[in-house]
C-alpha positions, -999 to 999 in steps of 0.1 A, spaced: 293 -81 -467 275 -106 -490 237 -109 -487 220 -142 -495 188 -143 -515 168 -154 -484 179 -123 -464 171 -98 -492 140 -78 -482 138 -56 -512 104 -57 -530 85 -72 -500 63 -41 -498 55 -43 -535 45 -80 -532 23 -72 -501 7 -43 -520 1 -66 -551 -16 -91 -528 -38 -65 -510 -47 -44 -540 -76 -66 -554 -91 -68 -519 -89 -30 -515 -104 -23 -549 -132 -47 -542 -138 -31 -508 -138 4 -523 -162 -6 -552 -185 -25 -528 -187 4 -504 -195 28 -533 -221 5 -546 -237 0 -512 -238 38 -507 -253 44 -541 -280 17 -536 -289 32 -502 -292 67 -518 -315 53 -545 -337 36 -519 -339 68 -499 -349 87 -530 -376 62 -537 -390 68 -503 -388 106 -506 -405 105 -541 -433 82 -528 -439 105 -499 -440 136 -521 -465 120 -545 -488 111 -516 -483 144 -499 -490 166 -529 -520 146 -539 -535 147 -505 -535 185 -504 -559 189 -533 -597 190 -530 -600 179 -566 -576 169 -593 -576 165 -631 -555 140 -650 -531 168 -659 -527 176 -622 -519 140 -615 -495 138 -644 -477 169 -630 -475 153 -596 -462 120 -610 -437 138 -632 -424 157 -602 -412 123 -588 -387 122 -617 -370 154 -603 -368 138 -568 -354 105 -582 -327 123 -602 -300 113 -611 -316 78 -612 -337 70 -643 -374 76 -640 -378 50 -668 -369 23 -643 -397 34 -619 -433 25 -619 -452 52 -601 -489 51 -591 -512 73 -571 -546 59 -562 -575 71 -542 -591 42 -522 -626 43 -508 -635 24 -477 -672 17 -474 -693 12 -442 -685 -25 -442 -648 -17 -444 -644 -30 -479 -618 -10 -498 -620 -3 -536 -602 19 -560 -619 53 -566 -595 65 -592 -559 58 -601 -531 73 -623 -497 57 -633 -464 67 -647 -446 39 -667 -474 16 -655 -511 11 -661 -532 26 -634 -555 5 -612 -590 -1 -624 -617 20 -607 -640 -2 -586 -615 -29 -582 -608 -43 -548 -578 -29 -530 -559 -46 -502 -556 -21 -474 -543 -28 -439 -571 -30 -413 -554 -3 -393 -558 21 -422 -595 15 -427 -621 39 -414 -658 34 -424 -669 57 -452 -635 73 -458 -610 79 -485 -572 74 -485 -545 84 -510 -520 56 -518 -488 64 -535 -465 35 -547 -432 34 -564 -415 2 -577 -380 9 -588 -355 -14 -605 -321 -2 -593 -293 -12 -616 -259 -12 -599 -232 8 -616 -205 -18 -608 -211 -55 -617 -246 -49 -630 -243 -80 -652 -236 -102 -622 -260 -87 -597 -288 -75 -620 -315 -50 -611 -323 -47 -574 -360 -42 -568 -369 -13 -545 -404 -5 -534 -422 19 -512 -459 27 -504 -472 56 -485 -509 60 -474 -523 94 -464 -558 107 -457 -569 137 -478 -562 169 -459 -583 197 -474 -615 176 -478 -630 142 -471 -619 130 -506 -599 142 -536 -624 144 -564 -613 136 -599 -622 162 -625 -625 147 -660 
């Protein structure tokens, strides 16, 4: 029996695979990248919460204590680079007129806020003559795949807590 070229089915699977392969690779790489970005964003939130939580448990802190707390965020963010993160912890004072100002601030990879400067705090977080601890992380996530095309993805989280052990966390100099 003689087969014509039109009836020959050999190699059809290889052609279909060659057509589908770029799509499957792109789907796999995109899924990996999305999963990694989600993990980085979750770590930013966890690190922000840890900074606020640890600071709010003190009755007084020194700059060394604050540096230790800020550096702990590097352990939480691992394996992502701490050099891409700007971490701040700030105590904000809300006066009797509900005006909020910076009491003290400390930063990692960023300058701290200036004491006495105005601080934008949501009205729901303001209580007259009180203090709050504000932790903030700005992280520039760089994708592993196609980083030149996508560029850094900004991630940010802010957590606000009231001091737990006292009315304020005093800064020891």
